[in-house]
N, C-alpha and C positions, 0 to 999 in steps of 0.2 A: 504494500500500500504506500502510495506517495504522499508526502506531506504537502498540503496546499496552504500557503501563508504569505501575507504581505510583509512579514517581518523577517523572512529568511535571509535577506541580504544583509541586514544590519543587526540582527539579534535583539537582545534585551539589555536592560540596565537593572541590576539588582540594588535596590535601595533598602538595605536591611537595618537592623537595630544599631549597628555600629555607626551608621550615619545619622540616626535620629536620636541617639541617647545624649544625655547632658554631659557625660564624661566619657567620650569615645575612646580616648587613649587608655584610660584605666580599664574599661570594658575589654578592649582589644588585648591588653596584657593579661587580663584574667582568663579570657578565652584561650589565648595561646598557652598559658600555664596549664589549664585543664586539658588541652589537647596533648601537650607533652606528657602529662601524667597518664592520660589514656593510652598513649603509644607505649610508654614504658611499662606500666602495670599490666596491660593486656599482653604485651610482647613477652614479658617475663613469665606470666602465667602460662601462656601457650608453650613457651620453651620448656618450662618445668614439666608440664603435663606430657610433652613429647619425649623428653629425655628420661623421665623416671618410670621404670616398668611397673612400679607399685601403683601408679596412678592410671594405668591402662585398664580402667574399669568403666562401665557405662556412665556413672555419675560424672567422672572427670572428662570423658569423651564429650559429653553434652556441655560441660562447663567450658571446654576448649572451643567448641563451636560457638558458644555465646561470646567468648572473648574475640574470636575471629570476626564475628558479625559486628561487634561493637567497634573493633579496630577499623574495619573497612567503612562502617557507617560514618564515623566521625571524620575519617580521612576524605570522604567524598564531599563533605561540607566545609570543614573548618579551614584547611589551608587556603582555599580560594577566597573565603570571606576575609581572612586576615591579610592576605596579599593584596586583595582589592582595596582594602582600607589603607594599607601602607603605600601602595603605588597610586592611589587616587584614580583607579580605573575599575569601575564596577560593571563593565560590559561583559556579556556572555553570549556566545553565538547561539543561533537557533539549535544547531546540532548538539552543542555543549549543554544547553538547557535540557534538551530531551534526554541526553545521556545521564545527566545529574538526577533528573526526576526518576528515570528507570532504575538506577542503582539505589537511590534512596527507598523506592518502593519495594525493590527486591529484598533489601536488607531489613527494612522495617517489617514487612510481611513475614519474612523468615524468622525474625526474632519473636513475633507474636506466636507463631506456631511452635517454635522451639521451647518457649517458656511453658507452654501447655504440656509438651512432652517431658520436660524436666519435672513438672509436678507429678505426672503419671509415674515417672521413674522413682520418685520419693514415695509415692503411694505403694508401689509394688515392693520396694525395699523394706518399708515399715510394716505394711499390712500382710504381705505374703513373702516373708524373707526366705522360706525354704524353696520357693519357686522362682526366686529372683533371677538366677542365671539361666532359667528356661525362658521366662518372659522377656528378659533383657539381654539375651545372648548377643554377641557382637554383630552377627549377621543381621539380626532384627534391628539393632540400633543404627547401623550404617544404612540399611534400607530406608528407615524412617527419616533419617537425616537427609539422605539423597532426595527422597520424596518432598521434603520440606523445601529444599532449594529449587527443585523443578517447579513445584506448585507456585512458589513465590515469584519465580521468574516469569511464568506464564501470566499470572495476574498482573504483574508490573508491566509486561510488554503490552498487554491489551489496553490498560489504562493510559500508558504513555502514548501509544499510537493514536488513540481516540482523542486525548486531550490536545495533542500537538496538531491535529487536523483542523482545529477551529481556526478561523481567521482572526488574528489579533491586530486590530486597527485602532483601538481606543488610545493606547499609549504603549511605549516601550518600557516603562518603568514598572518593575515587579517590586512591590513594597514588602519585601520578604528577604530573609537571609539567604535563601537558595530557591531553585525552581521547584515548587510544590504545587499540587493541583489546585487547592482553594484560591490562593492569591493569583495564580495564572489565569484562572477562568474569569476573573474580574476584568481582564483586558480584552476578552472576546467580544466581537461585534455581532454575534448571533445570540439567540436565546439559549441559555445553558441550563435552564431550570430542570429539564428532564434529566440531563446528564448529572447535574448536581445531586438530584435525588438518587440516581444510580450509585454515585460515589458515596453518598451518605449510607445507603443500604449495604454497600460492599464494606464500608468502614465498620459499620455495626457488626456485620457477620464476621469479618476477619479479626475484630477485636473482642467482641462479646462471646462468641462461641468458644475460643480458647480460654477466655477468662472463666466461663462456666465450667469447663473441664478442670481448671485450676482450683476453683472454689469447691467443686464436688470432691476432688482428690483430697483437699485439705480438711474437709469436714470428716471424711473417713479416717484420715490420719489422726485427727484430734481425738476421735473416739478411741482409736487403738492406743494412742500414747497415754491417755488418761487411765487405761486399764493395764498398763505395763507394771509388773511387780518391782522392777529395778529402777531406783532413782537415777542411777548413772545412765541407763539406757534411755530413760525418759528425757533426761537433760540433753544427751547427745542428739536425739531425734529433734527436739525442739530447737536447738541451736542451728542444725542444718536447715530445717524448714523455715526458721525465722529469717535466715539470710536470703533464701529464695523469695519469700513473701515481700521483703523490703525491695528487692530488685523488681518484682512484679508490680508493686505499688508505684515505684518511680516511673517505670516504663509505661504502664497502662494509664497512669494519671495524665501525663502529658499528651500521649498520642490519642487517648480517648477524647480529650477536650478539643483536640485539633480536628479529628475526623468524625466524631459522633455528635458534637455540639452543633446544632443547626446554624446555618450561615449567618442569620440575622444577629446572632450573638457574638460574631467574630469582629475583631478589630485588628489592624496591622500590627499595632504594638503588642497586643495580647498574643497574636499568632507568632510573632518573633520570639517572645519570651518563652512560649511553649516549645518552639522548635529548638532553641538553645538548650532547654532542659533535657529533651530526649535525644538530641544528636550530639551534645557536647558534655553536659554534666553527667548524665547517666552512664555513658561509656567510660568516663573517668572513675566513677565511684564503684561500679560493679565489681571489679577485681578486689578492691579493698574490702567490700562487704563480704565477699566469699572467702577471702584469705585470712582476715584478721583473727578469726576464732576457729580456723580450720587446722587441726593438728596435722593432718595428712599433708596439706600444702606446705606448712611451715617446716615439717620434717623433710619434705622433698627439697625445699630450698637449702636446708642445712647440708643434706647429702650431696647435692649437685653443685653448690656454690661455696661450700666450706666456710672459710672465714671472710670471703669477699662479701661484704654487707651492702654494697651499693644497690643491687636490685631489691633487696629486702626493705631498705629504707623507703623506696618508692611504694612498696606495698604496705608500709606502716608496721613492719615487723622488725624486732630487735633480736639479734642472736645472743 
């Protein structure tokens, strides 16, 4: 399918929160620091999970996939936003805008689905421990992870093609940190109400259905944990699950408000803040949340890095 558009020759101008904030230099420095933290913490976590054979189990396979998605997601958005601000050049080509939208949708949709699968993994581990390696054997895990990536890519490709086929003639300025569907549709010179409804329904489905799986899993987990005879087992289960629930809350909080909240309740400033939260802040904090109280991860860091404490400091761990 060919793109038809009057803006293909000169692209768009991204007018994000860095340009509209009261202290853009401070905000730029903060975003850059969070990006470096995200790169380092997710990179170290991926490296440790890959290097340490003791972490080659389903839980850490999924955690590695989460770190990979976070690393890629923030790298799709943050470097361009920071460089645009520093170089005072906010332009993005039509093809570049389409690519950025596609990658953001792929990674965002994949993370929605992965968080649901991680909740199911914890449900099986706590509620059916004797059958864990049957239900969560490596072949099953890799099959589901592959399915998540393929399904997310198909969804993203469909929405990107459909969105970029609208004629954008109202303005070249996208009042957003990056190319995303809701702010881009405001530039279309055709009626987008039907498509906006479709985006809304798809957003509800992609966000709410996995969230329902997560809630159902944790309700079952809670009942099981409360009936555990061992205080140590109960504490370990609650620590692991609380980390996942914090990550779920941060991710679904921002993305749900962006894609589920009706368009009349959106404003450019609010959308920019939400986008920074789930594309910059959340990827930086996820590895910290998962590693700070995780004895297996801290043990793997000690075994693989020895007395070199640099990576551990980025993860908030002291040897």
